[in-house]
N, C-alpha and C positions, 0 to 999 in steps of 0.2 A: 472186802476192801477194793475199791475201784482203782483201776490203773490211772496214772497221771496222763492227762490229755496232751497229745503231741500235735502241734500245729503244723499243717502242711499247706502248700499252695503251689500253683503253677507259676513258673517264672522263667525268664530267659537269662541264662548265665553265660557271660563272656569271660574266658580265661586267656591270659596273655603272659608271655615271658620274653625276656631279652635273649636273643640268639647269641650264643658264645660268650655269655656274661663272665663265666669263670676265667676264660682266656683273656678277655678284655681287662679283667682285674689283675691278671698275672702280668700283663704288659705295663699297665699304669693304673694302680689301684685307686689313688686319690683322684686322678682326672676322670676315671670311669664313674666313680661314685658321684662326683660333682655333676658330671654330664647327665647321669640318670635323674638326679634331683632337678636339674634345669629343665629337662624334657617334661618331667612330671608337672613341675610348677607352671611352666609357660604353655604347655600344650595338652599333654595326656589327661591330667585330672580335669581341667576345664572342659575338655571335649566330652568326657564321660558325664559330667554334670549337665552340660548343655542338652544332652539327649535323654535326660531323665534317669541316668544310671547312678549307682552307688558302689564305690570300691569297698567291699566288706572284708577282704583279707589281703595282706601284703606279705609275701614270703621272699624277701631279698629282692630278686630280679623278677619275681612272679606276682601276678595280680589276679584276683577274682572279683568280678563285677556282677551286680544284679540289676535287671531291667524289668519293668512291668510290661513292656512291649517288645516282642521279638524283632519287629521292624526297627525300633529305636536301637536295639542292641546291634543289629547288622549295620545300620547306618553309621553308628558310632565307630564300629570296627573298620569299616571302609574309609571313613574320614581320617582315622588315626593312621592307617597304613599308607594312604596317599599323602597325608601331611608329613609323615616321617620321611617319605621319599623326597619331598621338597626340602625338609630340614637337613637332609644328608647331602644336598646339592653342593658341589664345590669341595667336598671332602673325599679323599681317596677311598675307593670302594672297600678296601680291606679294613677301613676304620669306621664304616657305617654302623649306626645304631639301629638295629632292626628288631621288630617284634614278630613272634609267631602267635596266632590267635585261633581259638576254637570257640564255637557258639553252639549251645544246646538249649532246646526248649523242653522242660520236663518238670516233674514233681520234685519239690524240695522240702526238707524239714527245717522249720524255723526254730532257731535257738538264740533268742535275744537278738543281737545284731549280727549273728552269724548264721550260716546255712550249711546243711549237710545233705547227704543222700546221693543216689545215683544220678540225679539231675545235675549235680555239681561235678561228681566224679567223671561223668562222660564228657563234660566240657573240657576238663583238664586233659583227658585222653585224646580228644580231637585236636586240641592245641599241639600236642606232641606229634601229630601227624602232619601238621601244616609246614609249608616251606617258609624260609625266612622272608618276612614281608608279606606273608600270605595268610589266608583265612580258611579254616576247615570247618564244616558245619554238618549237623545231622540232617536226616531227611525231613524231619518236622520243620526245621528252620528253613530249608530250601523251599519247601512248598508254601510256607507262610510268607516268605519274601517275594516269591514269584518274580515278576518283572518290575517291581516297584522301585528298585534302586538302579536300574539300567546296568546291572552286573550279570555277566554270564557265569554259569556254574558248570564245572567239569565233573561228571559222574565217575566216582572211583570204585563203585560197587560196594559189596559187603566186606567189612574188615573186622577181624577179631582183635579186641583190645583187652589189655590186662584188667582183671578184676571186674569185668562186665560179662555176665553170663551169655548173653545173646550177641551174635554178630551185629555190627552197626553199619548202616548204609551211609557212606561218607560222600560229601561233595566239597570241591575246592572252588572258591571264588576266583574268577579271573579278573584281576583289577586293571588289566591293560598296561602293565609295567614291564612288559618284555619277558615275563616268566611263562614258560610253556608248561602249565600245570598238567596237561595231558600226559606228558612224559615223566612226570614226577613219580617216584616209587614211594608209596605211602606207608611202607612198612616202618619207616622211621624218618625223622626230619633231617633235612640237610642243613648243617650248621656251618655257615661260612664264618670262620674264625679270623681274627685280625692278624695281619702280618706286618713285620717291620719292612723297611725298604732294603734290608740286606737279603741275600739269598736265604730262603727259609727251607728248613728240612725237618722231617719227622722220622725218627728211627722206630719203626714198628717192632713189637716184641718178636724176637726170633723164634721160629717154631722148633719144638723139641722133637727130633726124629729118632731119638734113641729108643731102643727096645724097652727101656725102663721108663714109664711115665713119671716116676719119682725124680727123674733127672731134670724136670722142668725148672727147678731152682737154678740149675747151672746155665741154661739158655737165657733165663731172665737176667741173671747176673752179667752175662756177656753183653746183653742189650743195654743194661743200665750203665755199664762202664764205657761203652761207645758213646752213649748220650753224654756222659760226664766229659769225655775227651773232647767231643765236638762243642760242648757248651763253653769250653775254655777258649774258643776261637772267637775273637771280637768281630770278625768279618762275617760271621754266620748268625742267623737267628734259628735256634734249636728248641723245639717244643719239649716241655718237661716230661719226665718219666710218667708222672701221674696222668697227664693228658693222653699220652699215646697208649698207655696200658689199658685204657678204657676200650681200645679197639682190638684187644687181644682176641684172636680166633676169628676175626671178621674175614669173610671171603669175598667182599665186594671188589669191584674193579678199582685199581689204584687211582684212576682219574676221579672217581667218586669220593674215595677216602681223602685224597688231597684237597678236594673242594670242601669237604666237611671240616677238615683240620685247618684249612686256609694256608696251605704251604705250597711252595713251588716244586719241591722234590720230596721223594720218599725213599728211605732205605729199608729194605726187607731182607730176610734171610732165614737160614735154618742151621741147627746144630745137631750133629750126630756124634755122640760120645760112646766109645767102646774100648774098655780097658784103658790103656795109656795112649790111645790114639783119638783124635778128634777131627771131624770134617765140618768145615763151616762154609756155607754158601752165602754170598751177599751180593746184592745188586742195588744200584741207584737208578730210580725211575723218575722221569719228568712227569709231574702231575697233570699238566694240561693235555698231554698227548698220550699218556700211558706208555711212552717210549722208553726203552732201556738206554741209559747213558753209559753205564759201566756195570760189569759183573765179574765176579772172580770166585774161584773155589780154592779152599785151603785144606790140604791133607797134611796134618802135622802131628808131632808128638804133643801130648798134653802140656808138656813144659813150655811149649812155644805159644801158649794161648794169649799171653799179653802182647807178644810181637804181632800176632794176627790182628788183635784189636787195634793196635797202633797203625797197622797197614791199612785196615779198613777206614779208619778215621782220616789218615793222610790221603787216601784215594778219593774220598768224598771232597775233601778240601781242594785237591788238585783239579778234579773234574768241574767244580764250581768256580774255579779260578779265583780262589780266595788266597790272599797273601798272609802267611803266618808270621807273626812277630816272634823274635827269638824266645821270649819267655813262654809264648803259647806252644811253640814247638817242644820246649822242655816239658811243659805240662802234659802234652800228649804222650811223650816218651816215658814219663815217670809213672810207673805202675804202682798201685797201692801196696803191693808186696811183690817180691821177686820169686816167691815160693808158691807154685801153683797148687800144691797140696794144702797149704795154709789158706789160700783163696777158696778152695773147694769147701773146706771145713767152715769158713766164715759164711759162705752162702748157705750151707746146710743149716747152720745155727740160726740164721735169720729166718729160714723157712720153718724151722721148728717153732720159733717164737710166735708165728702167726696163730697157732692153736694154743690158746693161753691156759693150758692146764699145768698142773705142777710137774707132771711127767715130761711134758714138752719143754717147759722152761729148764728142767734139769738136763735134758738132752741138748738143748741149745747151749747151755752153760758148758757142757763137756766139749761141744764142737768149738766154741770160742777159745776155751783153754788149750785145745789141741792146736788151733791156728796160731796161738801165741807161742806155744812150745816150738812150733816149726819156724816161726818168724817173730822173735821178741820185739821187733820194731813195727808191728802191724797195728796202727792206731785204731782202725775201724773195728778190729777184733776186741781191743780193750774196751771201746765204747759199748759194743754189743754185750760183753761180759758184765759190765757195770749195770746195764739195764736189766739183764736177766737176774742178777743178784738182788737188785731193788725189788723186782717182782716176787722173787722167792721169799725175801725177808718180809716185805710189806703185806703180801697176800697170804702167804703160807707159813709164816713164822719160822722160816729156816734159820738155823743158828749161824748166820753170816754176820760178821762184825761190820757195823756201819762205817767205821774208820777205814776198813779194808776196801769197802765199796767206793768210798771217796778217793782212796789212793788209786784204784783202778781207773776211775774217770780222769783223775789228774794225770795219770800216765798217758792216757789217750791224748790229752791236751798238750802235754809236753812233746809228744811225738809229732802232732799236727795241730798247731794253735788255730788253724783256719778250718778245722773240720766241724761243721755244724752239729753232727751227731754227737761229737765229744762234748760240746757245750750243753747239749740237750741232756746227755747222760749225767753230766755233773749237776745240772739243775734238779734232775730226778733224785739223785743221791742226796743233795742238800735238803730237799724236801723231807726225805726219810730221816735225815739227821736232826730235823727240827730247826735248822738254820733258815727260817722262813724269810728273814730279811735279805738273804743272799740269793734266794731262788729265782726271783723275777729277773734279776740282772743276767743270770746264766741263760735263761730261756730267751730273753731279748737279744742277747749276743748270738745265739744260735739262729734266730730269725733274721738278724742283720746279715749274717753270712749266707743264709739260704732261706728266702721268704716262703719257700714251699716245703719246708722241713716238717713233714707230718708228725714225727715224733715230738718235736718241740711244742706244736699246738696241742697234741693229745695229752702230753704229760702236764703241760701248763694248765689245761682245762681241769684235769684231776686235782691238781694242787689248789686251784681256785675253789673247787667244791669243798675240799677239806677245810678251807678257810672261810667258808660261808659266802664267797663272792660268786653268787649264782649267775648274775647277768653276764659277767665276764666269762664264766665257765661256758655259758651257752654260746657266746661268740666264738670261743676257741674250739669247742666241740664241732660246731658247724663248719668251721674252716678245715678242721681235720677230716671231716666227712667229704668235703668238696675235693680235697687234695687226693684222698685215697678212697676210691669208690668201693674197695673190698673191706673197708673197716666196718665190720658188723657190730662192734661194741659201742662206738661213739653215739649212734642214734638211740640206743637203749639208755645210755647215760643221759642223753638230752631229754628223754621222756621224764626221767627222774628230776632233772633240773627244772623243767617247765612246770611239773606238778608242784614242786616246792615253791615256785614263783606264783602259783595260782593261775597259770596260763594253760587251762585245760585243753583248749582247742589246738594249741601248738603241740601239746603233749600227744594228742591223738594223731596229729599229722605225722610227727616223727615216729610214733609207734608203728604206723603203717609202712613208713620207709624202712624202719628197723626190721620189720617182718619180711619185706621183700629181700633185703640183704641177707637175712638169716636163711631164707629158703634157698637162695643162690649159693651161699656158703656150704650148706648141708648137701646140696647137689654135688658140689666139687669135693667136699670133705665130710662124708657121712659119719666119720669117726669122731667128729668134733663135738664132744660132750658140752663144752663151754658154750658153744653157739646154740645148741639145742636148748640148753637151760635158759639162756638169755631170750630166746624166742618164746619159751614158755611164759616168762615174765610178761612179755609184751602181749601175748594172747590173753593172759589172765587180766591184764589191765584193760584190754579191749572188750572183755566180757565173753570171750570165746572159751568157755570152761572146758568143754570136751577136748578141743584141740590142745589147750594148755596142758591138760592132764596127760595127753598122749606124748607131747614133746617132753614133758618133765620125766615121764617114765622112760623115754628113750635116753635122755641124758644120764639118768641114774643107772640104767642098764649098761651104758658104755663105760662110765667111770664113777662108781658109787662112792669111792673113798676120797675123791678129790675134794679138798676143802672149799674151793671156789664153787664147785658144782653144788655142794651142800648149802652154801650161803645163798646162791641163786634159787635153789629149791625152797629155802625158807622164805625168800621174797615171794615166790609164786604161791606158796601155801597161804601166806598172809593176804595176798590179793584175792585168793579164792575163798577167804573166810575160814580157812582151816587153821585156827590160831594155835591150838595145842601142838599140832604137827610142826608148825613153823617154829614155835619156841623150843620144842624138843631138839630140832636141828641147830638152832642158835646156841643152845646151852652146850652142845658138843663142839660147836665151831669156835666159840669165843676164846676158850683158854689157849687155843693154838694160833689164833689170828695175829697178824702183824699189826704194828701201830697205825699204819695208814688205813688199813681196812677197818680198824676200830673207829677211826675218825669218820670214815665213809658211813659206817653203820649208824653212827649218831645222827647223821643228816639224811638218811635214806627214807624217802617218802613212801616206799613200798610198805613200810611198817606203820604208816599213819593210823590204820585201823586197829593196830595191836597195842598202841602205846598206853592205853588205860589198863591193860592186863597186868595183874600183880607180878606174875613171873617175868614179864618183859621189864617191868620197873626194876626188879632185882638185877637183871642183866645190865641195865643202864648204870646202876649203882656201882657195879664192878668196874666201870670205865672211869669212875671219878678218880 
């Protein structure tokens, strides 16, 4: 039997994306979306067409274009970059709309109207190396263009890029727009993000200097609370937690990080916790000069931690000469709890929840309960407890009464009606209770209070899947991914959603994103069986059978009795064509599964190839 013919051809691929698009959307979502559409309609798309190109893939703020001529591709890129400079004229620089571009000439695989292969992948990697408003290209493109466009190129030497086996010789186009590409560090792009006209500040994740690496959750919690305190100050523009935590562990100069984040000032620090004592170092740095504006060290009892957070926030406000309104001063001084031990248990519970196994959800639950015992007025702890209980009941069939979970969420809301996490937890609980008509309103209220609430988007997306609203689910999963780069589960779920919608190319795209996130998560948490199993599903979908089997064996070795691991293993076996093994696991899993997981199972595209099997049909009958 002959193999199916695969069409290949040589083509020039131009990849482009909008610099700092996520942050632009955070500042003004509707205006940013309309502006992108306007630029595309009036200038970007017509320019591509004029030079004989075709946009064959759009990924939100990213575009892939194919040209039959590498000269045309380069000429198009130069015209767009110079044209965007003109279109940005008269607009404050921190609100400029800029593209990064990468051009490659290489062999591509033709798949209908779409293209795949290293020729495409390398263009995307080159785009990631370009500066804002700049163009990076491969050696083949540089030599093909020569002097035909009147553009100089700066030789960046060989670069190693992700998922490309051999080093790539990279060149930057010098477009004569005042950008010194010779001094640009090509290891990653510089993203000049927009700022408001208020003093702008980013609070970088405080380093954990404790002897115990497991104390990282504590230093992260301190960072987040300082961000929250300063976000309540109307005279400041403060970057969100999810934006700055993408810079965790970066050792670049503060001047460079400030430029990437688009802020005038940076707060950085460290936390050393030992017994009942804590030492916190904090400093305020001016981004443009890398100069220290203020620094302080706090050696305190652990019970003083909230006072230290307040002092840091007030010091930043004072140094930036921002006037506090009376209610803003009260907001800074009002700690989420007066009990530092309760606070510690809450942070530990949230850390446990990141690894979504039954054992970790149970440990998270105990941490939240202990926090509530220490402080019965701690709203965030009640919200966390409600979410853990939903997970335990819906995924693992734990005998927790739905009415009790709703009561926990309602208690969080009664204590703090403006807490987005509480509304999100209530929406999650309402979904479990089958009160589907009330769910959307709860999630919408959470997002109205905090448009960057990861939990609301993530749980809302899962709710949409169980209701068959797959397009909406895709939108919310993508937003959850954007807000929380460490969310390794959302892209796996997106693969499932896009397969259900018949959008195979998008499913493959997010499968590779999911794999990247899973690899990073396992590097940080090698004990995460859930992540290993999700990675196995993605690898099986991508046809990498041997790696899928290894990841699956790893997950089952870590936690063979976990129900979620068993379900994901069943998905992997189904994708690998091992139908009997898949159904064996499902038959053991189904009697213990919670209601939400049963609904998910009915819609799970991973079992598409198994659905004609008689044993699988019997399982579906049990769900009726």
